[in-house]
C-alpha positions as CSV (number, residue, x, y, z in Angstrom):
1,M,0.0,-0.4,-0.3
2,A,2.2,2.3,1.4
3,A,5.7,3.4,-0.9
4,L,7.8,3.0,2.6
5,E,7.0,-0.6,3.9
6,A,6.5,-2.1,7.2
7,D,9.4,-3.7,8.7
8,E,9.0,-6.3,10.7
9,T,8.6,-4.7,14.0
10,A,6.4,-2.6,13.2
11,Q,4.1,-5.0,12.1
12,K,4.0,-6.4,15.3
13,R,4.0,-3.4,17.0
14,A,0.7,-3.3,15.7
15,Q,-0.4,-5.8,15.7
16,T,0.0,-6.3,19.8
17,E,-0.5,-2.5,21.2
18,Q,-4.1,-0.8,21.0
19,F,-5.0,1.7,19.6
20,S,-8.2,4.5,18.4
21,F,-8.6,6.5,15.6
22,D,-10.0,9.5,14.8
23,V,-11.1,11.5,11.4
24,D,-10.1,14.0,11.3
25,A,-10.5,15.3,7.9
26,P,-10.7,12.4,4.4
27,G,-7.3,11.0,4.8
28,L,-6.3,12.5,7.9
29,L,-6.2,10.3,10.8
30,T,-5.3,10.7,14.7
31,V,-3.8,7.8,15.9
32,T,-3.7,7.1,19.9
33,N,-2.3,4.1,21.4
34,E,-4.5,3.0,23.7
35,S,-1.4,0.5,25.9
36,H,0.3,3.5,27.7
37,D,-0.6,5.5,31.0
38,K,-0.9,8.0,29.4
39,P,-2.3,8.1,25.4
40,E,-2.8,11.6,25.4
41,A,0.9,11.5,24.9
42,H,0.7,9.2,23.1
43,Q,-0.6,10.8,19.7
44,Y,-0.1,11.4,16.3
45,V,-1.5,12.8,12.5
46,V,-1.1,9.8,10.0
47,T,-2.1,11.8,5.9
48,I,-2.9,9.3,3.4
49,D,-3.0,10.6,-0.2
50,D,-6.1,11.3,-1.4
51,V,-6.2,9.7,-4.6
52,T,-3.3,7.0,-4.5
53,E,-4.9,5.7,-0.8
54,E,-1.4,5.1,0.1
55,L,-0.3,5.9,4.0
56,M,1.6,8.9,3.3
57,A,3.6,10.3,6.5
58,C,3.1,10.4,10.7
59,T,4.2,13.0,12.7
60,C,5.6,10.5,14.9
61,P,9.8,10.8,15.5
62,H,10.3,7.2,14.6
63,H,8.9,7.9,10.6
64,I,10.1,11.8,11.2
65,H,13.5,10.9,11.8
66,R,13.8,7.5,10.5
67,N,11.4,8.4,7.9
68,A,11.1,4.7,8.5
69,F,7.5,3.4,7.8
70,C,6.1,3.2,11.7
71,K,3.5,1.0,13.9
72,H,1.5,3.9,14.1
73,M,1.0,3.8,9.9
74,A,0.8,-0.2,10.3
75,A,-2.0,0.2,12.8
76,V,-4.0,2.5,10.2
77,E,-3.4,-0.1,7.7
78,N,-4.6,-3.2,9.4
79,A,-7.7,-1.3,10.6
80,I,-8.7,-0.5,6.3
81,D,-7.7,-3.6,5.0
82,D,-10.3,-5.6,7.6
83,G,-12.6,-2.8,6.5
84,T,-12.6,-1.3,10.8
85,L,-11.4,2.2,9.6
86,D,-12.8,4.1,6.2
87,A,-10.5,7.0,5.9
88,F,-12.7,8.4,3.2
89,P,-15.6,8.4,4.6
90,S,-18.7,10.4,2.3
91,E,-19.6,13.5,3.0
92,D,-23.5,12.6,2.4
93,D,-23.4,9.5,4.8
94,D,-24.5,12.3,7.4
95,E,-27.6,13.0,5.1
96,T,-28.5,10.3,5.8
97,E,-32.0,9.5,8.0
98,P,-31.6,7.4,10.8
99,D,-33.4,3.9,10.3
100,N,-35.3,5.0,14.3
101,C,-36.0,8.8,12.4
102,D,-39.4,9.9,13.9
103,C,-38.9,14.4,12.5
104,E,-42.1,13.3,11.3
105,G,-43.9,13.5,14.4
106,L,-42.8,16.4,15.4
107,N,-44.3,19.3,13.9
108,G,-41.8,20.3,12.6
109,F,-39.0,19.5,15.7
110,P,-36.2,17.1,15.0
111,C,-35.6,13.9,16.2
112,W,-32.9,13.4,18.7
113,P,-31.1,10.4,16.4
114,C,-31.3,13.0,13.2
115,V,-29.5,15.3,15.7
116,R,-27.2,12.6,17.3
117,T,-25.7,12.0,13.4
118,G,-25.8,15.5,12.4
119,R,-28.2,15.1,9.9
120,T,-30.3,18.2,11.3
121,E,-29.8,20.9,13.8
122,L,-32.1,21.7,17.3
123,P,-33.5,25.4,16.2
124,N,-32.3,28.1,18.2
């Protein structure tokens, strides 16, 4: 997937450590290593090319100082490959009506599922 190949150590660590992912924007992911006592001190941003969908970079010291494929990039690649992470979510996803929508019976007021999913905003 990426121009840099993940070395065996990075792949093993990506598979054995616990990571969480936040999609900040399409192709821009905050990766948190939840295996540490203070996960917030172990957050890095992984970027993915929006055309080729190849992993491009990570803000962790391993990638920056060694220009190496790091465990954060490997964790993102693994999560994308197994379908648990969508690094390029569609903007249309928020427009779809939730299965439990009840807006019709609320006289123009949005139901909570539509507000929670961002489909509709609460009126002022």
